N, C-alpha and C positions, 0 to 999 in steps of 0.2 A: 280650900281649893275652889269651891263654888264662888267665893268672893272674888278670887283672882280672875276667874273666867268672866264674871260679870264686869269687873273693872276693865279687862282687856277688850271685851266686846264694845263697851261704852266708849272707850278711848278710840278705837278704830273707827266707829261710826262718827264720833265727834270730829276727829281729825279730817275724815273724808268730807263731811258736810261743810266744815269751815273752809277747807282748802278749795273745794269746788265752788263755794259761794264767792270766794275771793277771786279765783282765777277765771271763771267763765265769762263774766261781763261786769261792767261797772254797775249795772242795775242789780245783779245778783249780790254784788258786794254791798250795795246800799240796803237791800232788803235784809241781808244777814246782819249788818250793823244796827239797823233799826230794831230787829228782834232782840239782839244782844242788849241794846240800851234799855228797851222797855222791860224786858224780863229782869234785868239787873236793878232797875228802879223798884220793881215789885218786890224783889227779894230784900232790898235795902230797907224799905218801909215796913216789911214784915218783921225784920230783925229789930227795928227800933219802935215797933208798935206800942210797947209798954211805955216808952218815953213820950209818946204822943197821945196817950189815952185820956189825959185830962182835958183835952180840947174837943169840943163838939165838931170842929172843923177838921179833925185829924184825918178822916178818911179822904179828904180832898187834897192833902199834901202830895200824895203819890200822883194824882191826876194833874196837879199843877206842875210838878217836876216833869212828867211825861209831856205835857203841853210845851213847856219851855224847851225840853230836849228835842222834840220833833220840829219845833219852829227853827231852832238853831241848825238842825240837820238840813232842813229844806234850804236855809239861807247859805249853807256852805257846800252842799252836795253839787258837783259840777253840772248835773243834768237838771237841777231844779232851782238853782240860785237866782236865775233870771225871773222867776215867778213873782217874787216879792218886790214891792215898791217901797218908797220912803214912808208912806202912811202906815204900812204894816210894821215897819221897824219901830216907829214911834209908839205904836200900841204895845208892842212887846216890851219895850223899854219901861213902860209904865206898870207892867204886870207885877214886878216885885213889890212895888208900893201897895198894890191891892192886897197882896198876901200879908204885908205888915199891918195894913188897916184892918184886915179880917181878924187879926189877933186881938184887936180892941174889944171885939164882941164875942170872943170865944170863951171867956171866963177861965182861961187857962192860967195855972199858977206858974207856968214856965214858958212864957211867950218867946223869949230869946232862944231857948232850946229848940222850940218848934221851928222857928224861922231858920236858925242855924243848921239844923239837920237837913232841912229842905234844900238850902243852898249848898250844903256839903255834898248832897247827892248829885246835884246838877254839875258841880265843879269836878267831882271825882269820876263821874260816869259819862256825862254828856260832853263835857269840854274836850276830853281826849279824842272822841270820835269826830267832833267838829274840826279839830285841828288836823286830824288825819285826812279828812275830806279835801283839805286845801292842797295836798301834795299828791293827789291821785292822778292828775293830768300833767304830763311832761311832753313837750313838743307836740301838743294837740292830741295826744294818745293816752288812753288809760294805761296805767302802769301797775298791773297787779303784783309785780315783783316787790314793790315797796311794802304794802301791807303783809304780803306773804313772807317776805324776808324778815320783817319784824316778828311775826308769829313763829317762824322757824327758829330764829335766834332765841326767843323766849323759851320755846319747848326744849331746844337742845341744852340751853343753860340749866333749865330745871332738871332735865333727865340726867345729865352728866354730873351735876352737883350732887344729886341723890346717889348715883352709882358710886362715884368716887368717895363721897362722904361715908357711905355704908361700908365700903371696902377698907379704907385707910383713915377715915376721919377720926381725929382724937381731940382736936382743940375746938371747943364750942365758941360760937361767935356771940350769940345772944340767947342763952338758955332760958331766960325768964319768959321770952316771947315765943321762940321757936327752938325747942331743945334739940331737934335733929340737925340743925344747920351747923356746919363746921367750916373752919378755914380751908381745910384740904378740899372739901367739896366745892366751895366757892371758887377756888383756883381752878379746879377741874372744869367747872362750868365755863369760866372765862376762856380757858385754852380751847375747849370745844367750840366756843363761839368764834374764835379766831379762824379755826378750820372751816366752819360754816360760812363765815364772811368771805374767805378765799374762794370757796366753791360757788357762792352766789355771784362773785365777780366773774369767774370763769364761765359759768353756765348762762348767766342772764345779763351781766353788765349793768346798765342803767347808771350806776355810779362807779367811780374808780375804786381800786382796792383800798386806797387811803380812806375814802369815805365809808366804805363797808366796814373797815376795821374800827373806825371811830364809832360807828353805829353799834358794832358788836360790844364795845366797851360800855357805851351808854346803856344798852339793853341789859348787859350783865349786872351793872350796878343798880339801875333803877327798877328793873324787874324783880330783883331780890328784895329791894326796899319795899316795893309794892306788896310782895308776898308777906313780908314781916308786918307791914302795916295792917293788912287784912287779918293776920293772925292776932295782932294786938287788939283789934276791934272785936273779933269773935271771942277772945279770952275775956274781954271786959264784959261781954254779954253772956259769958259762960255757955257758949254753943260751939259745936264742933264744925258744922257746915252752915253755909248761908242758905241752903235749900236742899231739895232732893230731886231736882229736875234730871240730873245725870246720875243714874245708879252707880254707886261705888266711887263717885267723884264729887258728890255734893251738888252745889247749885251753880248758876251762871257766874255769880261773883267769885266763887272759888276758882273757876277756870280762867277768868279774865282779869283778876286783880292785878297781876303783873303787867298785863297788856295796858290797862287803864293808866297805870303809873309810869310805864316806860314811854308810851307814845308821845306825850307832850314834850319830853326832853329830846326825843329823836327828831320830831318835827321842828322844834326850836333850833336844833343843830342845823337842819337842812336850810332853814331860813337864814340863820346866822352866817353860814358858809357861802351863801349866795346861789345855792342850787335852785331855790325857789325864792321869789321876791314878790 
């Protein structure tokens, strides 16, 4: 009972902080996403610390990833993208080569693994946020409904997949990685997302019902794949949670794994269909 109360309190505070950060202003959104990105980097490198321990440069990998992540954020965030000039972009393009050169002097037995894990962190954590930054402004106005809609669809998909799966789920999808996931639960999450997409269209607009429905499908598929991928990584490391920042809910990566995986595909769809170009 005490655990349930802790989880409920954490969930309510987490949802309130995230939605407020997204909804209030483009700057509160930016600060929220920066915090999520940096904390996720920290958790990622703590999880893989054992794989980096042979290198005397290991403690710098997280700071390199944070630096690249913050630079990309400044370059794509609507309120700061004008700050950087061509010279700064040239310097940042050279930075990956510096990381590779550093491995020459690290005496590491696994240089490719060190480099690969660092770039994996940047691609899976920072890149989705950079891409989301590009669709924040529509008709010269900040559109909080876009990131908020993605988050709501992810949460609804997850919640109803769990509820339906717990109630009537019988057919396991991928028991080796995520024993609790069922076909019935997945279908329940998709149906809930269709309803959520319809409500987003009625209440906020921004996109047509057709677009919101397509986004709902994309989120249902790729948020689930993101959750499974995170489970696979944690199982390979034999850990339950990525961290303990959120009591009863694990770490930042545990809460945003689906978000990081779904956002690039949603943004790619918006680019592809011509809503943003």
